[in-house]
C-alpha positions in Angstrom: -0.1 0.1 0.1 3.1 2.4 -0.5 5.5 3.7 2.2 3.0 6.1 3.7 5.1 9.3 2.8 3.9 12.6 4.2 6.8 15.0 3.7 9.4 15.6 1.3 12.8 17.9 2.0 15.7 18.5 -0.5 19.2 19.8 0.7 21.4 22.4 -0.8 23.6 19.2 -2.4 20.2 18.1 -3.9 19.7 15.1 -1.4 15.9 14.1 -1.7 14.7 12.7 1.6 11.1 11.4 2.0 9.4 11.6 5.5 6.5 9.2 7.3 5.2 10.3 10.3 5.6 7.9 13.5 4.1 9.0 16.5 4.5 12.6 17.0 8.0 12.9 14.8 8.8 12.4 10.9 11.3 9.7 10.1 13.2 9.5 6.9 12.5 6.3 5.0 14.1 7.1 1.8 16.9 9.2 0.7 18.4 9.7 -2.9 21.6 11.6 -3.3 21.3 13.7 -6.6 24.6 14.9 -6.4 23.2 17.9 -8.3 22.6 21.6 -6.4 19.0 22.7 -5.9 18.1 26.3 -5.5 14.7 28.2 -3.8 11.5 26.6 -4.1 12.7 23.2 -5.2 10.1 20.7 -3.8 6.6 20.9 -4.7 3.6 18.5 -4.2 0.5 17.6 -6.6 -2.4 18.9 -4.8 -4.6 15.6 -5.6 -2.1 12.8 -6.9 0.8 11.1 -5.0 3.6 13.2 -6.7 6.4 15.5 -6.1 9.2 17.4 -8.3 12.1 18.6 -7.0 14.4 20.6 -8.7 18.2 19.6 -9.3 20.3 22.6 -11.0 19.7 21.5 -14.7 17.1 19.0 -14.7 13.7 18.3 -12.9 12.6 14.9 -11.1 8.9 13.6 -10.9 8.4 11.2 -8.3 5.5 8.7 -7.5 5.9 9.2 -3.3 3.6 5.7 -2.9 6.9 4.0 -4.7 9.4 6.1 -3.6 10.8 6.2 -7.0 11.6 8.7 -9.6 9.1 8.3 -12.6 10.2 11.3 -15.2 13.4 13.3 -15.6 13.1 16.5 -17.3 17.1 17.4 -18.7 18.5 20.3 -20.5 17.0 23.1 -18.7 20.0 25.4 -18.3 19.9 26.7 -14.7 16.8 25.5 -13.2 15.7 28.1 -10.3 12.3 26.9 -9.4 9.7 24.2 -10.2 5.9 23.8 -9.6 3.4 21.1 -10.0 -0.1 20.5 -10.9 -2.3 17.4 -11.0 -1.6 17.4 -15.1 1.8 19.6 -15.4 5.2 20.1 -14.3 6.3 23.6 -14.7 10.0 24.6 -14.8 11.7 28.0 -14.5 15.0 28.9 -16.0 16.2 32.0 -17.0 13.5 33.7 -18.5 11.3 30.7 -19.7 8.9 28.7 -17.9 8.2 25.1 -20.0 5.0 23.0 -19.1 5.2 19.1 -19.6 2.9 16.8 -18.8 3.5 13.6 -16.5 5.2 11.7 -19.3 7.6 14.2 -20.3 5.8 15.8 -23.5 6.6 19.4 -23.4 3.0 21.2 -23.9 3.7 24.8 -23.6 6.5 27.8 -23.5 6.0 31.1 -21.5 8.3 33.9 -21.4 9.2 36.2 -18.5 10.8 40.0 -18.7 13.6 39.0 -16.8 14.7 36.2 -14.4 12.5 33.8 -12.4 12.0 33.5 -9.0 8.9 31.5 -8.8 6.2 29.5 -10.3 2.6 28.8 -9.0 -0.7 26.8 -10.3 -4.2 28.0 -9.6 -5.6 25.6 -7.2 -7.9 24.2 -10.0 -4.7 23.8 -12.1 -6.4 25.9 -14.8 -3.8 28.9 -14.6 -0.2 29.6 -14.0 1.5 32.7 -12.6 5.2 33.2 -12.3 7.3 35.9 -11.0 10.5 37.6 -12.3 13.1 40.1 -11.1 11.5 43.3 -12.3 8.2 43.4 -9.9 5.9 41.5 -12.9 3.6 38.5 -12.4 1.9 37.3 -15.5 -1.2 35.1 -15.1 -1.9 32.9 -17.9 -5.0 30.5 -19.2 -2.8 27.2 -19.6 -5.6 25.8 -22.1 -6.2 28.8 -24.0 -2.2 29.9 -23.9 -3.8 33.4 -23.3 -2.6 35.8 -20.8 -4.9 37.0 -18.7 -3.2 40.2 -16.9 -0.2 41.0 -15.4 0.4 42.2 -11.6 2.7 45.1 -11.8 4.5 46.4 -8.7 5.3 49.9 -8.2 8.8 48.8 -6.9 10.7 47.2 -10.0 12.2 44.8 -7.7 12.3 40.9 -7.7 9.2 39.5 -6.7 10.1 36.1 -4.5 6.9 34.7 -3.9 3.4 33.8 -5.2 0.2 32.0 -3.4 -3.2 31.6 -4.5 -5.9 31.5 -2.2 -7.6 28.1 -1.7 -10.7 29.6 -3.8 -8.5 30.6 -6.3 -10.0 34.1 -6.1 -7.0 36.3 -4.7 -3.1 36.0 -5.3 -0.5 37.2 -2.8 3.0 38.3 -3.8 6.1 39.2 -2.0 8.2 42.2 -3.1 11.0 43.6 -1.2 9.8 43.5 2.5 6.1 43.7 1.9 3.5 41.4 0.6 0.6 42.3 -1.8 -2.9 41.1 -1.8 -4.6 40.9 -5.7 -7.9 40.3 -6.9 -8.4 40.3 -11.0 -5.3 42.3 -11.6 -6.2 44.9 -8.7 -4.2 45.3 -5.9 -6.9 45.2 -2.6 -4.6 45.1 0.7 -1.0 45.1 1.8 1.1 43.1 4.3 3.5 45.1 6.0 6.0 42.5 7.2 8.7 45.3 8.3 11.6 43.3 7.3 14.6 43.5 4.6 13.1 40.7 2.1 10.1 38.5 2.3 11.6 35.2 0.4 8.1 32.8 0.7 4.6 33.3 1.1 1.4 30.6 1.6 -2.2 30.6 2.1 -2.8 27.8 4.5 -5.3 25.0 2.7 -8.0 26.0 5.0 -7.5 30.0 4.0 -7.8 30.9 8.1 -3.8 32.2 7.4 -1.4 33.5 5.5 2.2 32.7 6.3 5.1 35.3 5.1 8.5 34.5 5.7 12.1 36.1 5.6 15.2 37.1 7.5 14.7 33.7 9.4 11.1 34.6 10.9 8.0 33.3 9.8 4.7 35.5 10.4 1.2 34.2 10.5 -1.3 36.4 9.4 -5.3 36.2 10.0 -6.7 36.0 6.3 -9.9 37.6 7.2 -8.6 40.7 9.1 -5.1 40.4 7.6 -3.7 41.3 11.3 -0.4 39.5 12.3 -1.2 36.9 14.9 2.1 35.5 16.0 5.9 34.7 14.6 7.8 31.7 14.4 11.1 32.2 15.4 13.9 29.4 15.4 16.1 29.5 12.5 19.7 31.0 12.7 21.7 33.8 11.2 24.0 32.9 8.6 27.3 34.1 7.1 26.1 37.6 6.5 23.8 37.8 9.3 20.6 37.0 7.3 18.3 33.8 7.4 16.6 33.1 4.4 13.6 30.6 4.5 13.7 28.7 1.3 10.5 26.9 1.5 7.0 26.8 3.0 4.6 23.8 3.3 1.1 23.4 5.4 -0.3 20.2 6.0 -3.6 19.6 4.4 -5.4 20.0 7.8 -3.3 23.3 8.0 -2.2 22.4 11.7 1.7 21.8 10.9 3.6 24.1 8.9 6.9 23.5 7.3 9.7 25.6 6.9 13.5 24.9 5.0 16.3 27.4 5.4 19.4 28.2 4.4 20.8 27.8 8.1 21.0 24.1 7.3 17.7 23.0 8.5 14.0 22.2 7.9 11.7 22.8 10.9 8.2 21.5 11.6 6.0 23.7 13.5 2.5 23.4 15.5 0.6 26.0 14.3 -1.9 26.4 17.0 0.7 25.9 20.1 3.1 28.1 18.2 5.8 25.6 18.7 9.0 23.8 16.8 8.2 20.0 17.2 10.8 18.9 15.0 14.5 20.2 13.6 15.9 18.2 10.7 19.5 18.9 10.6 20.7 18.4 6.7 24.1 18.2 7.8 25.5 20.2 4.6 27.9 23.0 4.3 26.0 26.4 4.5 25.8 28.2 0.8 24.0 31.3 1.2 23.2 31.5 -2.7 21.8 28.2 -2.8 18.5 27.2 -0.9 16.4 24.1 -0.1 12.7 23.2 -0.4 10.1 21.6 1.8 6.5 19.9 1.2 3.9 18.0 2.8 2.0 15.3 0.9 -1.7 16.8 0.5 -3.8 14.0 2.4 -7.3 14.3 1.4 -9.5 13.2 4.1 -12.5 12.4 2.2 -10.6 10.7 -0.5 -9.1 8.6 2.3 -12.7 7.8 3.8 -14.1 6.9 0.5 -11.3 4.4 0.0 -12.0 2.9 3.3 -15.9 2.6 2.1 -14.5 1.2 -1.2 -12.6 -1.4 0.9 -15.6 -2.3 2.9 -17.8 -3.0 0.2 -15.3 -4.9 -1.5 -14.8 -7.3 1.5 -18.3 -7.6 2.1 -19.0 -8.8 -1.6 -16.4 -11.3 -1.3 -17.9 -12.9 1.7 -20.5 -13.5 -0.4 -21.4 -17.2 -1.6 -19.9 -17.7 -5.1 -23.6 -18.8 -6.8 -24.6 -15.1 -5.5 -22.2 -13.2 -7.1 -18.6 -13.7 -8.4 -16.3 -10.5 -8.9 -12.8 -11.7 -11.1 -9.8 -10.7 -8.7 -8.6 -8.7 -11.6 -11.5 -6.4 -11.3 -11.8 -5.9 -7.3 -7.9 -6.4 -6.0 -6.8 -3.3 -7.6 -9.0 -1.2 -6.3 -7.5 -1.9 -2.9 -4.3 -0.1 -4.2 -5.9 3.0 -5.3 -5.4 5.7 -2.3 -7.2 8.3 -4.0 -11.0 8.5 -4.3 -10.6 10.3 -8.3 -8.3 7.1 -9.5 -10.6 4.7 -8.0 -13.7 6.3 -9.9 -11.6 6.5 -13.1 -10.8 2.8 -12.7 -14.4 1.5 -12.3 -15.8 3.8 -14.9 -12.9 2.0 -17.3 -14.3 -1.6 -15.9 -17.8 -1.1 -16.6 
């Protein structure tokens, strides 16, 4: 039934670690030494499928988290700065080019930025893509139509480091310099003043209750409705030049835990309710300020899990029937037990019928 992977990290040297939860902590059950550097935002998880993508300098790797195996390598990407993952596409960002690939490696679209890329993000429904560059521009595209819908233009023509969509897909938040900006249909509707030198990462919580902003080694948690700063999470250490850049953020599906990766050589797991760090992951690498890491929780759809339990129960009940009453060949029902996601099971049952 798989390894039960719930967390993936990627360190500065490109080492990919896959973690499962054991009691109250996370334990590494799979480690792959890629020996290719990675940069910021180097791990991304698909919202509804058991896949993650990792970025490694000149290539991207797609992994199946149920088998802990790499299923696709996308090569020849020059200097890869960022990646993103939807349920259909892998997005890679290098230089001033964003390329989209399907899950078997076919290139399906190319988009161009005005300057070097920093971050890529898919909308929650996977139908739109946004990416930010070093000159303050964030274009939003309709993927199917390959049509640019609008461009978010920051008044300060400085690097935009982060993008995140609200869970309902209505708003986008971006970070530029030391502030974060909230947008709706191309119009700025709010500003979060973080009062730090550089906000390097931002993220909406899956339940829509919080916004996490991070920079200078500090994570700030904001109330999404009131836009009031609630508290801060501190623990990442300063490095060579007195700064500490948060290079990755990820919430669990229930928004109860937050993971952060940092160029201080660690990733940390935070309990949002208690506001405490519950685990420190030491990557045991030399600190290289210009390189970063990534971290991603694997989304778990509780409704899908419940549906899977219902299917397993129904199948077990059916198999208890007398053979002369009802017979379902094993080649039809047995694969159902291996499908974690309700969407996958539904497509399988439709194919069988």
